[in-house]
N, C-alpha and C positions, 0 to 999 in steps of 0.2 A: 717405227721399224716393224715390218710385217713378220709375223711368226712363220717359221718354216712349216710346210705341210707334213704331217706325220701319217704314214700309212700303216694300218694294222690289218693283217690278213683277215679275210672274211671268216675263216675257220676259227681264228682266235677270238674274234668278236662274238661269234656264235657261242663259243665256250663261256665267255663272260656273261652273255645274255642268259644262258642256261643257269647261271649261278645267282642271278638277281632275284630278289624277292619283290613282292608287290611294293611299289613306291620307291624302290632303289634307283639310283642314277648310275648309268653306265660310266659316265665321266668321273663321278665320285669314286666308284669302284676302282677304276684305273688309277686315279690319283692316290688312293690308299695303297694299291699294289706297288706303285712307284716309291711311295714314302717308305713302305716296308723294306723294299730292296735297298734303298739308300741307307736305311738303318743297319741292315744285316751285312751288306757288302764289305764295309771296313773290317768287320770281325772275321769274315771269311778270307779276307786278304792276308790274315796271319797264317793261313794254312794253304791256300790255293792261289794260283795265278788267275788273272781275270778271264782268260780264255777257257778255264776249266769249269764251264757252266754246268755240265751234267753232274760233276762231282759236288759242286756247291749246292745244287738243288737237292741231290740225294742226301747230303748231310743235313740240310735244313729240314727236309721232310722227316728223316729218321729222328732228329733231335726233338722236333715238335711232337711226333708220335710218342716218343719215350716220355716226355714231360706230361702230355695229356694223360697217358696211361697211369703215370705215377700219381697225378692229382686225382684221377677218378678212383684209384685204389684208396687214397687217403679219405675221400668222401665216403666210400663204401665201408671203411673201417671206423668211421665216426670221428675223424681227426679234423 
């Protein structure tokens, strides 16, 4: 059975390409992004409806920023 063709906007692919490091694979980067979303979406379902994409993204970005800042502070304090 043939896989359906998936189209990703050129602008989105350009953004992905801009984040690749030497030797990185675009398809691997996209697979990782998909896996991350599949892990996070069930958690976000507890708070948001599936169509609330911006709210979901905003929460994820804020939560990750908060945790990274917390961990950096721990490192700076020698913990």
